[in-house]
C-alpha positions as CSV (number, residue, x, y, z in Angstrom):
1,X,-30.6,32.5,91.5
2,X,-33.4,31.0,89.4
3,X,-36.7,29.2,89.7
4,X,-39.0,27.3,87.6
5,X,-42.2,28.8,87.2
6,X,-45.6,28.8,84.9
7,X,-45.8,25.0,85.5
8,X,-49.8,24.7,85.8
9,X,-52.1,23.9,83.2
10,X,-55.3,25.0,82.6
11,X,-57.4,25.2,86.0
12,X,-54.5,23.3,87.6
13,X,-52.2,25.2,89.5
14,X,-48.4,23.9,90.3
15,X,-46.6,25.8,92.7
16,X,-47.1,29.4,93.9
17,X,-45.2,31.5,91.5
18,X,-45.8,35.1,92.6
19,X,-43.8,34.8,96.0
20,X,-40.9,33.4,94.2
21,X,-40.8,36.4,91.9
22,X,-39.7,38.6,94.7
23,X,-36.9,36.2,95.8
24,X,-35.4,34.8,92.6
25,X,-33.6,37.0,90.1
26,X,-34.4,35.0,87.2
27,X,-37.2,32.8,86.1
28,X,-37.5,29.7,83.6
29,X,-41.3,29.7,82.1
30,X,-42.7,26.4,81.2
31,X,-43.4,26.7,77.3
32,X,-46.6,24.0,76.9
33,X,-44.7,20.7,76.4
34,X,-44.2,19.3,79.9
35,X,-46.4,22.0,81.6
36,X,-47.9,25.6,81.0
37,X,-50.1,26.7,78.4
38,X,-50.7,30.0,76.2
39,X,-52.8,31.9,79.0
40,X,-50.3,30.8,81.5
41,X,-47.3,31.7,79.7
42,X,-48.6,35.1,79.0
43,X,-49.6,35.8,82.6
44,X,-46.3,34.6,83.9
45,X,-44.3,36.5,81.6
46,X,-46.3,39.7,82.8
47,X,-46.0,39.0,86.4
48,X,-42.2,38.5,85.7
49,X,-41.8,41.6,84.1
50,X,-43.8,43.6,86.8
51,X,-41.0,41.9,89.4
52,X,-38.2,42.9,87.4
53,X,-36.6,39.3,87.1
54,X,-35.0,37.9,83.9
55,X,-37.2,35.7,81.8
56,X,-36.0,32.4,80.4
57,X,-37.4,29.7,78.5
58,X,-38.0,26.3,80.0
59,X,-38.5,23.8,77.2
60,X,-39.1,20.1,78.0
61,X,-39.9,16.6,76.2
62,X,-43.6,16.6,74.9
63,X,-45.0,14.8,77.9
64,X,-47.7,16.5,79.8
65,X,-48.6,13.4,81.6
66,X,-45.3,12.6,83.2
67,X,-44.4,16.4,83.6
68,X,-41.5,16.1,81.5
69,X,-39.6,13.8,83.8
70,X,-39.9,10.4,82.0
71,X,-36.8,9.6,79.8
72,X,-37.4,9.5,76.1
73,X,-35.6,8.2,73.1
74,X,-36.1,10.9,70.4
75,X,-34.8,11.9,67.3
76,X,-32.3,14.6,68.0
77,X,-33.5,16.5,64.7
78,X,-37.0,16.3,66.4
79,X,-35.7,17.6,69.5
80,X,-34.1,20.6,68.1
81,X,-37.3,21.5,66.3
82,X,-39.5,21.3,69.4
83,X,-37.1,23.0,71.5
84,X,-36.9,25.9,68.9
85,X,-40.7,25.7,68.7
86,X,-41.1,26.4,72.5
87,X,-38.6,28.9,72.8
88,X,-40.0,30.7,70.0
89,X,-43.4,30.6,71.5
90,X,-42.4,32.2,74.7
91,X,-40.1,34.8,73.0
92,X,-43.5,35.9,71.2
93,X,-45.0,36.5,74.6
94,X,-42.1,38.2,76.1
95,X,-42.2,40.6,72.7
96,X,-45.7,41.3,73.2
97,X,-45.0,42.6,76.6
98,X,-42.0,44.8,75.4
99,X,-39.3,42.2,76.8
100,X,-37.0,39.6,75.6
101,X,-35.6,36.3,76.7
102,X,-32.3,36.2,78.3
103,X,-31.8,32.4,78.7
104,X,-33.1,29.0,78.0
105,X,-33.1,26.1,80.5
106,X,-34.2,22.8,79.6
107,X,-36.4,20.8,81.8
108,X,-36.6,17.5,83.5
109,X,-35.6,14.5,81.5
110,X,-34.4,16.6,78.6
111,X,-31.9,18.5,81.0
112,X,-30.7,15.4,82.4
113,X,-30.3,13.4,79.3
114,X,-28.7,16.1,77.5
115,X,-26.0,16.4,80.2
116,X,-25.2,12.8,79.4
117,X,-25.7,12.6,75.6
118,X,-23.2,14.8,73.4
119,X,-25.5,14.4,70.3
120,X,-29.0,15.6,72.2
121,X,-26.8,18.3,74.1
122,X,-25.8,19.6,70.4
123,X,-29.5,19.3,69.1
124,X,-30.5,21.6,72.0
125,X,-27.6,23.9,71.8
126,X,-28.5,24.4,68.1
127,X,-32.3,25.0,68.8
128,X,-31.2,27.7,71.1
129,X,-28.6,29.4,68.8
130,X,-31.5,29.4,66.1
131,X,-33.8,31.1,68.5
132,X,-31.2,33.7,69.3
133,X,-27.2,33.9,69.8
134,X,-27.5,36.0,72.4
135,X,-29.4,33.7,74.6
136,X,-27.7,32.0,77.6
137,X,-27.9,28.3,77.7
138,X,-28.4,26.9,81.2
139,X,-27.1,23.3,82.2
140,X,-25.7,20.9,84.8
141,X,-22.6,22.2,86.0
142,X,-20.9,19.0,85.8
143,X,-22.0,18.3,82.3
144,X,-19.2,18.4,79.8
145,X,-21.4,17.5,76.9
146,X,-23.6,20.6,77.4
147,X,-20.7,23.0,78.1
148,X,-19.1,21.7,74.8
149,X,-22.2,21.8,72.9
150,X,-22.8,25.4,73.9
151,X,-19.2,26.4,73.1
152,X,-19.7,24.6,69.4
153,X,-22.7,26.8,68.9
154,X,-21.1,30.0,70.0
155,X,-23.4,30.3,73.2
156,X,-22.7,31.5,76.8
157,X,-23.0,28.3,79.0
158,X,-24.1,29.2,82.6
159,X,-23.3,26.1,84.9
160,X,-26.3,25.4,87.2
161,X,-26.3,24.0,90.7
162,X,-29.2,22.9,93.1
163,X,-30.1,24.2,96.1
164,X,-32.8,21.7,96.9
165,X,-31.3,18.5,95.1
166,X,-29.0,15.5,96.4
167,X,-26.0,14.9,94.3
168,X,-24.2,11.5,93.3
169,X,-20.4,11.2,93.7
170,X,-20.1,11.9,90.0
171,X,-21.9,15.3,90.2
172,X,-25.0,14.1,88.7
173,X,-28.3,14.9,90.5
174,X,-29.7,12.0,92.4
175,X,-32.7,10.5,90.7
176,X,-36.0,11.6,92.1
177,X,-37.1,7.7,92.2
178,X,-34.3,7.5,95.0
179,X,-34.7,8.3,98.7
180,X,-33.6,11.9,99.5
181,X,-33.4,13.2,96.1
182,X,-35.1,16.3,96.9
183,X,-34.2,18.3,99.9
184,X,-36.9,19.7,102.3
185,X,-35.3,21.5,105.1
186,X,-34.5,25.1,104.3
187,X,-31.6,25.3,106.5
188,X,-29.9,22.3,104.7
189,X,-30.6,23.7,101.4
190,X,-29.3,27.1,102.5
191,X,-26.0,25.5,103.6
192,X,-25.7,23.7,100.4
193,X,-26.3,27.1,98.6
194,X,-23.7,28.9,100.4
195,X,-20.9,26.1,99.9
196,X,-21.8,25.8,96.3
197,X,-21.7,29.6,95.8
198,X,-18.8,30.5,98.1
199,X,-16.3,27.4,98.0
200,X,-17.3,25.5,94.6
201,X,-17.9,22.3,96.6
202,X,-21.1,20.1,97.6
203,X,-21.5,17.0,99.6
204,X,-22.6,14.0,97.8
205,X,-25.4,11.7,99.0
206,X,-22.6,9.1,99.9
207,X,-20.8,11.7,101.9
208,X,-18.0,12.4,99.5
209,X,-16.9,16.0,98.8
210,X,-17.5,17.3,94.9
211,X,-15.9,20.3,93.4
212,X,-18.6,22.0,91.5
213,X,-18.2,25.4,90.0
214,X,-21.6,27.2,89.2
215,X,-22.8,30.3,87.7
216,X,-26.5,30.0,88.8
217,X,-28.4,28.3,91.6
218,X,-31.9,26.8,91.2
219,X,-34.8,26.3,93.5
220,X,-37.5,24.3,92.3
221,X,-41.0,26.1,92.3
222,X,-43.1,22.8,92.4
223,X,-41.1,21.6,95.6
224,X,-43.8,21.9,98.5
225,X,-41.1,23.2,100.8
226,X,-39.7,25.6,97.8
227,X,-41.0,28.9,99.0
228,X,-39.3,28.5,102.6
229,X,-36.1,27.3,100.9
230,X,-35.9,29.9,98.4
231,X,-36.2,32.5,101.2
232,X,-33.5,30.6,103.3
233,X,-31.3,30.4,100.7
234,X,-31.6,34.2,99.6
235,X,-31.1,35.3,103.1
236,X,-28.1,33.0,103.6
237,X,-26.5,34.1,100.4
238,X,-26.9,37.8,101.3
239,X,-25.5,37.0,104.9
240,X,-22.1,35.8,103.4
241,X,-21.8,39.2,101.3
242,X,-22.5,37.2,98.1
243,X,-23.9,39.3,95.5
244,X,-27.3,37.7,93.7
245,X,-27.9,39.1,90.3
246,X,-30.1,38.3,87.3
247,X,-28.8,36.6,83.8
248,X,-28.1,39.3,81.4
249,X,-27.7,39.2,77.6
């Protein structure tokens, strides 16, 4: 169970990270391009270590104004270098605190574009492999491009599903520009999480059933209802006898 954290900037705070650290087992820390800054990265790594959760990098497009959620046409070599830069920066903070990264999960538009684009996915996977061959690459469960890119670079791939997002019939995430894309009801999200973890299935926005095998579930820290959703999801999974554990190297 993972959550995106460290997504503030300077004096601006996004989300309420500390309570999430007691619920999630793994965190994805923003690396400064879509959100976060050196002090926030430093403090978030320290807090994650205190909470005993696995620490991962959350690199995105260079897009502070759009929070990394605007699609961009970028040279794959540039994406590779910028992802390597971001992961390396967070790895340095982890080392400074006596820890290390376990995984890398791209953020926002970078995540969604790489899920569809094999060239971009390969550039992303290459950057992660160069940062550390032991790192786990996290990507959309329905993405063949991401899975194949990870395999080509010799990386472990963790297929990710979302407790708090709606799905289209093809297994892609419903666009945030469309109504109903983000779930706000904790009970609805908890039911979706249990079905994904136990049955490998999820209902699409249109009502059709999708088979979706996932290794990890995400709850968004910037969702106003995220904390209540995270609590409900964790309790529901445990009530079903589902073991929730952290990423490991």
